[in-house]
N, C-alpha and C positions, 0 to 999 in steps of 0.2 A: 487592601486585598479585595479582588473581585469575588463576589459570591458565586459558589459553584453552580447553584441552580440557575443563576442568570447566565453563566457561560453555556450551560446545557441548553437553555431556552434560545439563546442567540445562535448556537450551532444549528439547532433544528430549523430556525428561520432561514439560515444561510443555505442549507441543503434543500429546503422546500422551495426557495426562490430559484433554485437551479436543479430541479428534480428530473431532468432528462440527462442523456448521456454525453454531456460536455464536461470538460475538466474545470472544476471549481478551484480557483486559487484562494484558499481560505486565508492566506496572509493578507490578501487584498480585500476580500469581501467580509471578513470577520472583524467586527469592531472592538471586541473585548480583548485586552492583552493580559496574559497570565503566563506563569512559568510551570505550573503543575495542575493536573486535574485527575481525579479518580472517580469512576462511576460504575454502577452496575450496567452491563451492556443492554439489558432489557429496558432500562430507563431511557437509554439513548434512542432505542428503536420505538418506544411507546409514542403513539400519536403521529406516526409516520406511515408511509406505505411499505415499510420494512425493506426499504432500499436506500443505500447511501451512494449517491452518484460519484463518478470519478472525481477525485480531488487530490490536491497536494497541499502540504502544510509543513512548516518548519519545526514541528514537534515530532519526537519519537513516540511510537505507540506500542504498548504491550497489552495483549488481550488473552484471556482464557475463556474457552467455550465450555461451560459445564453441562449444558443440555441443549437439545435441538440442533439445528444446522443452518448453514447459509453458504452461498457461493462467493468466494473472494477472487478479485484480480488485483495483484500487487506487482507493479513493474511488469516483468515478462512472465510472472508466475500466475497460474490459475489453479485453484484448488477449492474443494468443499471442506469447510470447517464443521466438524461434528463434535460430539462429546469428547472432552479431554484434549482438544486441539489448542496448542499454545502458538500464538501469532505475534510476530515482532515486525513492525513496519518502520523502516528508517525514515529520517527526515527528508521531505520533498520528493518522496517516491509516489508516483501516481497510484492511487488505490481506490477500489470501489467494492461494494458488496451488495448482494441482492438475494431474493428468495428465502429470507429468514423465516423459519417456522414460528408459529405462534407460541410454542412452548420454550423458545430460546431463552437461556439464562447464561450469564457470564459476567466478566469484568473487563474494564478497559482503563488504562493509565496513559496519560499524555504528559510529557515533560520536555524541557529543552535544556541545553547546557547550562544556562544561567541558574536554573534551579539548584544544580549541584555546586556551581562556583560560589553562589551566595552562602552556602553552608561550608565553605572552605575545602571542598573536595578537589584534589588536583585533577585538572582536565584530562590527564592521561588515563584515568580510571574509566572515563566515558569513551574517549576517542579510540582506544585500542580494543573495544569490544567488537568482535567479529560479527555478532548478530545484528549490529547496527550498521553494517555495510550493505549498501544497496544491491550488491551482486549475490548475497547469500539467500538460500532458500528461506522464505520468511515464516515457515510453519513446521511444527513437528506434532506427532500424536503421542500423548503421554499415557503411561499406565495409570491405573486408578490410584496407586500409591504416590506416584509422582504428581499427579493432578491434585491430590489432597494436600501435598506439601505446598504447591503453588497457591492453592485456594486459601490456605491458612494465612499466607503472606498478604494476599489481596484483602482478606477480611480485616487483618490487623491494620493495614494501611487505611482502609475505609474508616475504621473506628478511630484511629489516631487523628485522621484528618478532620473528623467531627469534633474532636476534643478541644477544650478551651484551657490550655495551660501553657506555661512558659517554654516547654520543651517540645511542643507539638511539631514544629517544622523540622527540627533536627531528627526526631524519631521517624517522621515520615520519610525524610531523605535517606536515613540509614536503612530502613526497611525496603525502600525502593532500590537502593544499591544492592541489598541482599537479593532482591528479586532479579535484578540484572545478572548478578554473579551466578545464581542458581540456574537461571535460564541459559546463560552461556554454557554452563557445564552440561545441561541436558541436551542442548543443540549439538555440542561437541560429541557427546556419547552417541547421538543418532547419526550425525553427518560426518564424523571423523575429520575434523578440520585439517589436521596435519597431513593425513593421507590424501585428501582431496584438494590440497592447497593449489597444485598446478591447475586443476580444472576450475577452481574458484577464480584464479587469476585470469584464465581465458574468458570466463563468463563476464568478469568485470571489464576486461578490455573490449569484448564484444558489445556490451551495453554502452560503453563510452563511444565506441565507433558508430553504433546505431544512432545514438542521440545526435551525433555530429553530422551524419551522412544520409539519414533515411529519406530525406526529401529528394536527394539526387540519385541514390543508389538503392535498388530493390533486389539486387542479385545476391544470393548467398555466396556465390563465388567471389564477389568483390570483397566481402568481409573475411572469407576464408583465406584469400591470398594475403591480406594484410596481417592475418594471424598465422600465416605460414602453415596451413593445413588443408586437407581435402574438404570440399564442401559437404560431402556425405558424413565425414567425421564431425564437422561442426554441427550439422543438423542433429546427429545422434547425441552429441555431448550436451547440447542445449536441452534436448528433449529429456534426457536422463535426469537433469537437475531441475527442470521447470515444468515438464509435462507437455510442452509444445516444442516444435522444431524451430530452428533459426529462421526458416522461411516464414512460418506462422508468426513468429515474433516481429519480423519486419512488416508483415501485413497488418498485424494488430496496431503497430505504431502508426502506420499510414491511415488506418481507419479512424483511429482516435483523433488524429490531426484533422482529417476530413470532417468528422462530426463536429469538432470544435468550430471549424470555419463555416459549416452549414448553419450552425446554431448562432454563432456570435458575430457574423459579418454579413454584409450585403453583396458579397462577391457572387458573380454568376457561377453556374455549375462548370462552365468552360474555364473560367478563371481559377476556380478551386482545383479543377483537375490538373491544370498546368502547375499550380503552386505545390501540389503533392506529387509531382513528377510524372504525370500522364499527359502526353502531348495530344492524345486522341480522347476527347470527352466521352465518346461512345464506349471506349475501352474502360475508362474510369467508371462510368455508369454500370457497366457489366460487372466489374470487379466489386463495386460497392453493393450492388443488388444481390450478387451471389453470396457475399459474406453476411449481409444483414437482412436478407429477405424483404427488403424494401428499397425502392430507388432513392437516389439522393434528393430528387425533387419532392417525393412524398415524405421522406424523412424530415426535410426542412419544413414542410407544411404542418408537422406536429407541433411546431413552436410558434406558429402564427396566431 
């Protein structure tokens, strides 16, 4: 079994090597393989610039913010995590965080399906969790009483994970499953899964369509027609659940791709503009500069 401190150290190295706004595929750049990790969030942020760059990973992540604050971007969702924020990040969803305050305290757990399968948990207990679906709002704000219940679970998992006995792994798995079940209940109480199921289905379909078409189609109308609804309704629906409109979601997707190409390739600005669907490089430059307050050329120079 890989030592948890080694995993944490390697994670920090991976994000520090890619500490700008490009998407870090941690499945490719992270050398250590593991099925489960639990840490205090302040330990993850220690000795960093208190920024975790955009990344994707095949692990599910559950976090609780006890104190302080930071800004999250997870998929199409943007939000500020403050005291008593419970965050659930599905596998392979692009996520980042920044502006973490110095007084920040919290917890983070990472796990994959293998962690539970090895303990003989039927996979259906994981796969049917709505909070692990990429289209779901990835955060809720808890009451003090609810946060205390979740905090006790995190502390128990931390202590059990440090223990040296024959039942350690089974107890950690059971407590993590309990954390999942309680989190699912709390999210359901806040978001009303059954009532909002039609909206959740539309969001999932929109995200899938966006992933498949964003390089060719930037029009909200294109996605709205495929979803059989008016563009204004789609904009309003996405904003209600994510805090940004469908149009902004499309723009953010394009910007993320452009940043990745500027950082990770030697393509010219003209070639990149064409690759992200802008036939006019000047229009692309205006779009990028307006959104990021820096031109594509100057953005690329940050990495030279």
